[in-house]
TORZAMI-788223 format. One record per atom (N, C-alpha, C): x, y, z; residue in one letter. Coordinates in steps of 0.02 Angstrom, whole numbers, plus 50000, padded with zeros to 5 digits. Example, Ala and Ser with C-alpha at 12.3 -4.5 7.8 and 13.67 -1.06 7.14 Angstrom:
TORZAMI-788223
506604971650390A/506154977550390A/506604983550390A/506424988850354S/506844994750357S/506455000250394S/
end
This chain:
TORZAMI-788223
507235138751343L/507515136751279L/508225133851287L/508595136751337R/509265133851350R/509205126751377R/508745125751423Q/508635118951450Q/508455114151392Q/508025116451350C/507825112351292C/508425110751247C/508865115551238A/509455114651197A/509915109451228A/510015109751293F/510435104751327F/510135097751318F/509485097351329W/509145090751320W/509225088351248W/509155092951202H/509195091051132H/509895088351114H/510425091351143C/511085088851129C/511215082051160C/510925081051218Q/511045074651253Q/510715068851215Q/510125069851189S/509765064451153S/509765065951079S/510235062951044A/510325064450971A/509685063150932A/509355057150939P/508715056350905P/508205060850940P/507995065950907T/507545071050937T/506835068150943T/506385072350969F/505695070250976F/505405068650910F/505685071250855A/505435069950789A/505485062450773A/505945058850803V/506005051750792V/505365048250814V/505135049850874D/504515046850899D/503915048850857D/503915054950833L/503335057350793L/503325054150724L/503885050950704R/503895047650638R/503635040750643R/503385038450701F/503045032150709F/503475026050692F/504115026150716I/504545020550702I/504385014950750I/504315008750727P/504185003250774P/504775002350823P/504624999650880N/505104997950932N/505455003950962N/505195009950956T/505465015550989T/505025017351048T/505305020651097H/504935022151157H/504755029651159H/504135031051172L/503905037951177L/504135040851243L/504435046751239S/504675049951300S/504075052051344S/504185051851409E/503645054051455E/503485061351445E/503995065151428N/503885072151417N/503935073951342N/503635069451301L/503695070351229L/503375077051207L/502755078351229F/502415084251207F/502705090651240F/502985089851300V/503335095551330V/503955097351289V/504335092251271G/504925093451228G/504715096151160G/504165093751133A/503925096251068A/503745103651074A/503435105451129A/503235112451139A/503855116951143A/504365114651181W/504975118551186W/505305119451118W/505335113951078L/505675114451014L/505265118550964L/504615118250966L/504215122550922L/504315129750941L/504375131251006L/504515138151026L/505195140351003L/505675135851007A/506355137350985A/506355138750909A/505985134750871Y/505955135850798Y/505615142550784Y/505085144350824A/504755150750813A/505235156550823A/505625156350878V/506115161450892V/506645161650836V/506845155750812Q/507345155450759Q/507085158750696Q/506465157350678I/506175160350617I/506125167850624I/505865170150682C/505785177450690C/506455180950691C/506925178050728A/507595181150730A/507935181150660A/507875175550625G/508165175250559G/507845179950512G/507185180750515F/506845185450472F/507055192550487F/507085194350552W/507305200950571W/508025202250549W/508455197450559F/509165198250540F/509225199150465F/508865195150427T/508905195650354T/508665202650330T/508105204750359M/507845211350337M/508305216950358M/508625216350416A/509075221750439A/509735221750401A/510005215750390F/510695215450362F/510685216750287F/510155214750254F/510105215650180F/509615221150161F/509525226050208A/509055231550193A/509305235850136A/509975236050125F/510245240350071F/510135237350003F/509915231149998L/509825227849934L/509175230149901L/509135229649834P/508495231049800P/507965225949822P/507355227449807D/506805223149829D/506865216149802D/507025215249737Y/507065208449709Y/507625204449741Y/508205207849757A/508745204249790A/508555202449862A/508185206849897L/507965205249963L/507505199249963L/507075198849912K/506615193049907K/507025186549898K/507525186849857Y/507965180949846Y/508305179049911Y/508535184049950A/508885182550013A/508395179150062A/507765181650066L/507275178650110L/507095171650086L/507025170850020F/506875164249993F/507435159150010F/508055161450005G/508615157050022G/508625155150095G/508475160050138F/508455158750210F/507935153550228F/507315154550203F/506785149950220F/506895143150185F/507235143150127G/507395136850095G/507875132750138G/508395136050163V/508875132450208V/508515129950271V/508075134150299L/507705132350358L/507265126250344L/506945126150285F/506515120650267F/506905114150261F/507495114450227V/507905108350220V/508155106150290V/508325110750331H/508545109250399H/507995105550438H/507365107850431S/506815104650465S/506695097650439S/506745096750372I/506655089950343I/507175085250371I/507805087750376L/508345083450401L/508205081350475L/507935086050513Y/507795084450583Y/507295078750587Y/506835078250540V/506335073050541V/506585066750507V/506925067550450A/507095061750410A/507705057850434A/508215061450454C/508835058050470C/508775053150530C/508535055450588P/508505050550644P/508075044550630P/507515045550597S/507075039750584S/507395034950536S/507745037650487F/508095033250437F/508645029350473F/509025032650516L/509565029350550L/509305024050599L/508745025350630L/508445020350674L/508205014350634L/507925015650576R/507685009950534R/508265005550514R/508815008650495R/509395004650473R/509835002350529R/509695004150590G/510085001650647G/510735005350658G/510815011150627Y/511445014850637Y/511475017850708Y/510905019650735I/510885022250803I/510335018650841I/510385018650907K/509905015250950K/509495020650987K/508855019350996P/508455024051035P/508675024351106P/508855030151131S/509105030651199S/508525030451249S/508685029251312T/508185029051364T/507845035751371T/507175036051370P/506835042651374P/507035046251439P/507095052751432H/507255056851491H/506625057651534H/506725057151599A/506175057751645A/505925065051648A/506405069751641R/506215076851639R/506725080451599R/506525086351578I/506985090551539I/507375095051587I/508005093951590E/508425097851635E/509125098251607E/509495103651617P/510155104351591P/510655099651624P/511105097251585R/511655092751612R/512315095551588R/512825095351630P/513475097951608P/513775093551553P/514045096851503L/514375093351447L/515105095251444L/515545090251438S/516235091651427S/516355093951355S/516905097251342K/517055099451274K/517135093651227K/517455088251253H/517555082351211H/516885079251190H/516425078551239K/515775075651223K/515365080151178K/515405086651189L/515045091251148L/515295090951075L/515975090651068L/516265090151000L/516065083450968L/516065078251007N/515875071550981N/515145071750957N/514705075150996N/514015075750976N/513935079350909N/514355084750902V/514325088550841V/514515084150780V/515065080550786F/515285076250730F/514765070750715F/514485067950769N/513965062850758N/513355065550721N/513195071950739K/512625075050705K/512775076450633K/513395078650617V/513575079850547V/513535073350507V/513815067950538E/513775061450503E/513055059450492E/512635060650542M/511925058850535M/511605062950479M/511785069250472Y/511515073350419Y/511715070750350Y/512335068550342F/512565066050278F/512205059450259F/512125055150309R/511765048950296R/511025050550279R/510745055350315G/510055057350299G/509995060250230G/510475064450209W/510465067250143W/510485061750090W/510915056750102F/510955051350054F/510285047750047F/509975046350106H/509325043150105H/508815047250069H/508795053750083I/508295058150051I/508405058349975I/509005058949952M/509155059249881M/508965052549848M/509125047149881N/508965040549853N/508205039549847N/507845041149902A/507125040449901A/506805045049849A/507065051249845T/506795056049796T/506895053649724T/507475050949710M/507615048549642M/507165042749624M/507085037949671V/506675032049656V/505945034149648V/505685038449691K/504995040849685K/504915044749620K/505415048749601S/505375052549539S/505325047949479S/505685042549480Q/505665037649424Q/504955034749420Q/504675032649476F/503995029749475F/503485034949452F/503575041049476T/503085046349457T/503115048049384T/503715048549357L/503785049949284L/503505044149244L/503625038049267Y/503365032349232Y/502595032549232Y/502305034449290A/501585034749295A/501295040049249A/501625045849244L/501385051149201L/501435049149127L/501985046249106F/502055044049037F/501575038349022F/501465033949072F/501015028449060F/500295030949050F/500115036149087A/499425038749081A/499315041649011A/499845043948977V/499765047348914V/499875042648855V/500385038148859F/500595034548800F/500435026948801F/500165024348856S/500055017148859S/499435015048821S/499375008348812N/498795005548780N/498255003748832N/498345005748894E/497875004048946E/497185007248931E/496665003548947G/495995006248939G/495665004148874G/496025000548831R/495704998048771R/495164993248790R/494614993348754K/494044989248771K/494194981848764K/494034977948815T/494154970648815T/493544967348786T/493664963448734R/493114960048702R/493174952548712R/492594949248704T/492614942048710T/493014939148651T/493344933348663Q/493754930448611Q/493344929548546Q/493684931148491K/493354930548426K/493084923348415K/493504918548426L/493294911648420L/493324908648489L/492794909448527Q/492804907348597Q/492664899748600Q/493124896448636L/493034889248647L/492534888148702L/492104883448695T/491584881548744T/491624874048755T/491344871848810P/491364864548824P/491024860548768P/490584863548729E/490224859948677E/490674858948615E/491134863748599N/491504863048538N/492264861548550N/492454859548611S/493154858348626S/493204853248682S/493824851548698N/493964846448750N/494204850048814N/493974847348870L/494164850048935L/494874847748953L/495334852448964A/496044850948981A/496194852249054A/495764855249090G/495894856749161G/495374861349188G/495334861849254K/494854866149289K/495164868849353K/495054875249365K/495304878349427K/494724882149460K/494694881649526T/494234885649564T/494584892149586T/494304897849570V/494644904249585V/494184908649627V/494464911149680Y/494084915849724Y/494364922949710Y/493924927349687L/494104934249673L/493984938449734L/494504941149763F/494484944949825F/494734951949812F/494254956849810R/494434963649795R/494724967049858R/495194971649846H/495494975349900H/494994980149935H/495184982649995G/494784987350030G/494864994450001G/494494999050029E/494545005950004E/495255008650012E/495505011749960S/496175014649960S/496135022149976S/496715025049988K/496765032249999K/496535035949937K/496675033249877W/496435036449816W/495665036249812W/495385030349829N/494655029849830N/494355034749879N/494675035249937Y/494415039749990Y/494425047049966Y/494945048949928C/495025055949909C/494575057649849C/494565053249798F/494255055149735F/493625051349717F/493505045349746N/492945041349725N/492335041949769N/492385045249824R/491795046249868R/491345051849836R/490745052549862K/490275057349835K/490555064449840K/490415068449789L/490645075349791L/490245079249842L/490585084049873G/490255088049924G/490785092449957G/490595095950008P/491095100250043P/491685096350070P/491575090050085G/492135086050114G/492695084850065G/492575085649999I/493105084349950I/493705088949960I/493575095249982F/494135099849993F/494555097750053F/494235095450105A/494615093050163A/495015086750146A/494705082350106R/495065076150087R/495675077750043R/495575082449996L/496135084449954L/496685087749994L/496505091950041L/497005095150084L/497385090050125L/497055085250154M/497385080150195M/497835075750152M/497585073950093T/497985069450049T/498615072850025T/498545078949999F/499145082449974F/499595084550030F/499325085950088G/499745087550147G/500155081350167G/499855075650168S/500225069450183S/500745068050130S/500575069450068E/501065068350013E/501665072950023E/501565079050043F/502125083550057F/502525081150116F/502195078650168F/502555076050227F/502975070050209F/502755066050160L/503115059850140L/503635061250087L/503785067450073F/504245069150018F/504925065650027F/505255065850087P/505915062650091P/505895055150101P/505335051950095Y/505285044650111Y/505045040850049Y/505225034650045L/504995030349991L/504295027850008L/503825032550006D/503145030750023D/502705036249991D/502065034549983S/501605039249951S/500895037149968S/500435042049966E/499735040449972E/499345040749905E/499695042949854M/499375043249789M/499715038249740M/500355038049739L/500705033149699L/500685026249735L/500415021149701D/500315014649731D/499935015549798D/499345018549792S/498955020649849S/498815015249898S/498935016249963P/498825011050014P/498095011150038P/497945007050086L/497265006650113L/497115012950155L/496485015050154S/496255020350198S/496045017150265S/495845021250311D/495595018450375D/494995013950365D/494555016050322M/493965011850306M/494175005450273M/494695005850228G/494934999750196G/495214994750244G/495564997150297V/495824992750347V/495244989350385V/494734993450401D/494144990650436D/493804985350393D/493754986450327Q/493444981650283Q/493834975150280Q/494504975550279A/494904969550280A/494844965650346A/494824969350401I/494724966150466I/494034962850469I/493524966050437A/492864963150436A/492874956250398A/493284955550345V/493344949350311V/493664944050356V/494164945950393R/494484941350440R/493964939150493R/493574943650518D/493064941950567D/492524937550535D/492354938850471F/491854934650437F/492104927550431F/492764926750415L/493024919950410L/493064916550478L/493164920450531R/493194917650597R/492514915150621R/492004918950606S/491344917350629S/490914913650578S/491244910050531A/490864906650479A/490474900650508A/489944898850473P/489554893050494P/489964886550492P/489674881150515D/489994874650512D/490104872650440D/490544867950429A/490714865850362A/490164861850329A/489624860850363G/489084856750334G/488684860250281G/488654867050281D/488274870650232D/488734873650179D/488434877350130A/488814879850074A/489324885150097A/489104889850140A/489554894950164A/490134891950201A/490004887050244G/490554884050282G/491044880550238G/490824877550184E/491284874150138E/491754879250105E/491484884950083H/491904890050052H/492394892950103H/492174894250162V/492604897050213V/493154892050233V/492974885650232N/493464880450247N/494014880450195N/493844881650132V/494344882150079V/494754888450087V/494444894050102L/494784900350109L/495284900150168L/495114896550219L/495544896250279L/496054890550273L/496034886650219G/496504881050210G/496394875450261G/495764873750272G/495594868450319G/495874861750298G/495944857050345P/496224850450328P/495824846450279P/495154847250281S/494724843550237S/494594846950170S/494854852950161A/494734856850100A/495274855250048A/495124856449984P/495634855749933P/496194860749943P/496794858949922E/497354863649930E/497244870049889E/497494875449915S/497404881849884S/498044886049892S/498114890949848V/498674895449849V/498404902649848V/498724907049884I/498504914149888I/498994918249846I/498724922249802V/499124926749760V/498844933749768V/499244938649750S/499034945749757S/499334949749700S/499004955249687S/499274960149641S/499904963149671S/500314966649631N/500914969749657N/500774976849684N/500144978649692L/499974985049723L/499844984149797L/500034989149836R/500034988249910R/499344987449938R/498824990649910R/498164990049938R/497904982949934R/498084979349880A/497884972349873A/498284967949920A/498934969449926I/499364965249969I/499164966050042I/499054972150065S/498854973050135S/498174969950149S/497704970350101T/497054967450112T/497124959850121T/497514956650079V/497604949450085V/497944947650151V/498464951350169L/498834949750230L/498384950550293L/497934955550292I/497494956650347I/496904951650346I/496584950950290G/496014946550286G/496164939350299G/496744937050277F/496934929950286F/497514929350337F/497524934050384S/498064933950434S/498034927550478S/497444925150495D/497394919050535D/497674913050496D/497514912650434R/497774907050393R/498534907550385R/498794913450371I/499514914350362I/499884912650425I/499614914850483A/499934913350547A/499934905950560A/499414902350539K/499354895350553K/499774891050506K/499764892550442T/500114888650392T/500824891050376T/500964897450396N/501594900450380N/501774900550306N/501254901050265E/501364900950193E/501504908150167E/501744908450107S/501904915050075S/501374916750024S/501244923050016V/500784925649967V/501184927349904V/501024924249849A/501374925649787A/501154932249757A/501624936349734I/501474942849702I/501494941849626I/500934943049594L/500894942449521L/500804949349490L/501244951349447S/501184957749414S/500654957449357S/500464951449337S/499954950949283S/499264953249307S/499124953449371I/498454955449394I/498464962449420I/498964966549399Q/498964973549415Q/498344977049389Q/498104981949423E/497454985249406E/497474988349336E/496874988349305M/496794991449239M/496594998749250M/497075003149247T/496955010449256T/497545014249229T/497435020449210R/497965025049192R/498175029549249R/497805029449305N/497945033749360N/498595031649395N/498895036449430I/499545034949462I/499455030149521I/498845029349547D/498765024649601D/498825017449578D/498835016349512G/498905009549486G/499615007849466G/500095012149482I/500815010749469I/501125008249532I/501435002349529S/501724999249589S/502395002349606S/502545002649671M/503195004749696M/503674999049708M/503494993249682A/503924987249690A/504264985749626A/504934986549621P/505294984349561P/505224976749551P/505454974349495A/505414967249480A/505774963049533A/505464957449551L/505734952649598L/505844955849668L/505424960349687S/505484963349753S/504784965149779S/504734966849844V/504104968449874V/504064976049882V/503484979049883P/503424986349891P/503564988349963P/503714994849973P/503804997150042P/503144996950081P/503204995750146V/502614995450188V/502325002550197V/501675003350188P/501375010050198P/501495012550269P/501675018850275H/501805021650341H/501185021450387H/500595021650357T/499985021550397T/499855014850431T/500215009550408E/500105003050437E/500675000850483E/501175005050493T/501745003150535T/501845007850594T/501555013750593G/501685018750644G/501345017450710G/501705018850764R/501425017850830R/500835022350845R/500875028550819L/500325033350833L/499825033650777L/499905029750723A/499415030050668A/498785026650689A/498215028950662K/497585026250680K/497515018950660K/497795017350602Q/497715010350578Q/498075005250622Q/498605007450657V/498985002650697V/498545000150755V/498125004450782H/497685002150836H/497184997150809H/496964998150747R/496514993350716R/496854986650703R/497504986850690L/497874980750671L/498214977550732L/498064979850791A/498384977150851A/498234969750862A/497684967350836S/497484960450847S/497834955450801S/498234957850753L/498584953350707L/499134949750745L/499284943550721E/499814939550752E/500504942950746E/500624946250689K/501244949950676K/501094956850651K/501534961650663P/501424968250636P/501504968250559P/501264973050525M/501234973150452M/501944973150421M/502414976650453H/503074976650421H/503404969850423H/503244965850473E/503504958850475E/503144954450425E/502514955550415L/502134951650364L/502404953250296L/502554959550282Y/502824961450217Y/503504958150205Y/503904957550258E/504574954750250E/504564947150244E/504124943850283A/504164936450289A/503614932750250A/503074935950231S/502494932350204S/502354933950132S/502824936850094L/502724938550025L/503254935049982L/503044932449924D/503504929149878D/503494933149812D/504014937149798P/504024941249739P/504334938049679P/504414931449678S/504774928049622S/504404928749556S/503734929849558D/503344930649496D/503154937949485D/503454942549521N/503334949649510N/503804952249457N/503544953849400Q/503954956249344Q/503974963749341Q/503764967249391G/503774974449391G/503134977449363G/503164983849348N/502584987249325N/502394985049254N/501754985749239K/501494984149171K/501834988749120K/502064986049065P/502394990049013P/501884994348976P/502134999148939F/501715003748900F/501294999948849F/501584994648820S/501254991148766S/500744986048789S/500714984548853S/500284979248877S/499554981648877S/499114976548870R/498394977848874R/498114973048927R/497524975248953I/497244971149006I/497084964148982I/496894963448919S/496744956748892S/497364952148892S/497934955248879D/498564951448879D/498734949148950D/498654953448998R/498794951649068R/498304946549095R/497684946849073I/497194941749093I/497404934849066I/497634934849004R/497864928448977R/498484925949012R/498944930349032Q/499544928249068Q/499334925349135Q/498844928349168F/498614925649232F/498314918749223F/497884917849173A/497584911349160A/498114906249144A/498614907949106D/499144903349091D/499534901249154D/499634906249199W/499974904949261W/499574899949304W/498914900749306C/498484896349347C/498544889149325C/498644887949260F/498674881049236F/499384878849219F/499884882649242D/500574880649235D/500734875349288D/500924869549266A/501024863849312A/501594865149361A/502074869349344E/502654870649389E/502504876349437E/502164881549415K/502054887549456K/501434886849501K/500914883749477C/500304883249515C/500054876149514C/500234872349566K/500074865149568K/499424863649605K/499124868649637K/498534867449678K/497894869049639K/497354865649655P/496734866349616P/496334872749631P/496494876349686V/496114882349706V/496594888249709V/496394893749681V/496804899749680V/496384905349711V/496664908749760I/496344914549794I/496724920849773I/496374925449739I/496684931249708I/496504937549749I/496994941149772G/496884947949800G/497024952849744G/496484955749718G/496564959949660G/496114966049659G/495904967949598H/495584974449588H/494934973649545H/494494978349554S/493834978049521S/493894978149445S/494344982449421G/494414982849348G/494664976449318G/495164973349350F/495424966949324F/494904961549327F/494524961149381F/494024955949388F/493454956949336F/493254963049326K/492724964449279K/492924962449208K/493534963949189H/493754962149122H/493904954549117H/494074951449171L/494154944149171L/493484940749155L/492944942849190L/492294940049175L/492054941949105L/492204947949083R/491994950049018R/492344946048962R/492934943948975K/493324940448924K/493134933048919K/493024929848976Y/492954922548975Y/492244920048987Y/491774924549003L/491074922449003L/490814922248932L/490334917948918P/490044917748850P/489794924648828P/489884925948763A/489694932648736A/488944933848741A/488544928548738N/487804929248739N/487514929248808N/487924929248859V/487704929048928V/487754936048958V/487214938648983Q/487204945049018Q/487274943949094Q/487844945849119H/487984944949190H/488194951449221H/487974953049283P/488164959449312P/488914960349322P/489274954849327G/489994955249335G/490354958149276G/490034958149217K/490334961149157K/490334968749159K/489864971649195E/489774978849194E/489884982149262E/489794978649316T/489834981649383T/490444978949420T/490634982649472K/491204980749511K/491004976149569K/491504972349591I/491434968949655I/491544973949710I/491144973749763S/491204978449817S/491894977849851S/492084983049887N/492734982749924N/492734977049973N/493244973049969C/493314966950009C/492784961849995C/492474962149937G/492014957049917G/492374950849891G/492064944949901I/492354938649879I/491844935149833I/492064933449773V/491654930049725V/492034923849699V/491674918349696K/491984912049673K/491784910549602K/492264908649559V/492144906649491V/492554900349475V/492374897049422E/492764891249398E/492994892849327E/493654892249318I/493944893549252I/494144886749223I/493914885549163Q/494054879249127Q/494554880549071Q/495034876249065K/495504876549010K/495284871648956K/495164874448896L/494894870548841L/495394870248783L/495384864848747Q/495824863948691Q/495454861348630Q/495624863948573L/495354861848508L/495934861648460L/496224855848449G/496814855148408G/497404858448442G/497724863148408D/498284866948439D/498064873448469D/497424874748473Q/497164880848502Q/496964879748574Q/497144884348618T/496994883948689T/496614890248709T/496084889248748G/495694894848773G/495434893448842G/495104898448870Y/494844897948939Y/494124899948938Y/493744897248985Y/493034898048987Y/492794898149060Y/492344902749074I/492034903249142I/491304901249135I/491104896149173D/490404894049171D/490004898949212D/489474902049182P/489084906849220P/488764903849282P/488604897349281Q/488294894149339Q/488754893249398Q/489414893949384S/489904892949438S/490024899149480S/489764904949461I/489894911249496I/489464911549559I/489784912349617E/489454912849680E/489744918749719E/489304922649749E/489504928149791E/489564925849864E/490164926049889I/490314923349956I/490254928750007I/490544934649994H/490534940150042H/490504946550003H/490034950950019G/489974957349984G/489614956549918G/489954954049868G/489644953049803G/489724958949758G/489314959049704F/489344964449655F/488954970549678F/489184976449658I/488864982649676I/488254983649631I/487694985549661T/487084986949624T/487124993749591T/486604995549552K/486595001749518K/486575007649566K/486315006649624K/486255012249673K/486915013149711K/487425009149695G/488085010049725G/488175006249788G/487715001649805K/487784997649867K/487884990449850K/488274987049891A/488404979949878A/487804975949900A/487704970449865K/487174965849884K/487324962649951K/486814960449987P/486944957150051P/487364950950043P/487754949250094N/488194943350093N/487764937150080N/487954933350031K/487574927350017K/488004922249983K/487804916049982V/488124910749947V/487614907449904V/487744907049839A/487274903949794A/487204896449808A/486624893949798A/486524886849809A/486874882649758A/
end
């Protein structure tokens, strides 16, 4: 334990830094040996502290002794959080540099001056870490309270009906046309925990989800609030990328659609937009990673296509005119998803920083908003000559939004599965939205014949997606 203590003083960023999966840090050769020593040290500290507390405060009444033990373990808990949070935060911000990993754990002589300097540096690190923890806790608390109040008092969930006086090509004039590709996100952590079939596995999923949420307490990240992609969701997004890579030649229908999605030279110009929720953003960045790396274009974030739900997973962690934090599961060196994402041209944290345009992100949906209002805002944005100049729009969004979009702008007398069923995870469906005018009235219309399932498609009643197909 003394050798471990010397090693610990020499390397200020402890092994916990490496365990926090920070990019560009080096794993020590004796990482797990050091971890074992420190875990043993913590075990001795807990046992000794418990024994000392029981012995020193034995004269106190039972209730006072309980408070003393509670205070001791509370201080120990905060101390442990700081050991994990402070070094990783300082590494992220560049306050400290990762030192060269030690080849072996062995004691080294320390001068009094160096030992005192280490103590002051550690105190400074603790204060910076405390500031980071308090800031992250306050921001997450604001988002969480907003999500709870939104679930109770918002207008979300009101039934979307077809326009009372729906304009059709027969009774109005055509003012414009846009080709829109609806691209649903992959499975999220929320879907993984709550939307899979009930069974014994639900308890394990709940335990893992809430355990991760507790672990992420001092960080501006969450697996339930603005829920990120699950491991399966990442695989589904990678499958879309592989589908676009292995598409047929441009001579057939599938090849023409893929040529548009990849931004080919012979295809009409297109723009990629995404919801302000992280699962949609990550799905778009992964699925269209080849195109983004080739064209170096930015994905526009639109708050108008935020998911229609009262659950906390539908509340974005991105304030207005900003991008959300990168999910920890997509940036960590030891995270499972990072191995799946190793084939990307850039790591996810660089894509979040360089490939997103938040100028149209107005923040979270207000309490008074309805899904029908946001659908209209999105349609207006598509036909805004200044904001959207290209004839094709590729949307990374959500099943609820897409279902209500089809329900609103398809003819009322047309029975289409898209009005009642969801698009499968990472499914791609192509539609054409027409802008119609009749006097001073403006409306939008989706031609049922223009709907084509490119990848995945709509989910059948049995809960399975239809085979990949392209309508003739």
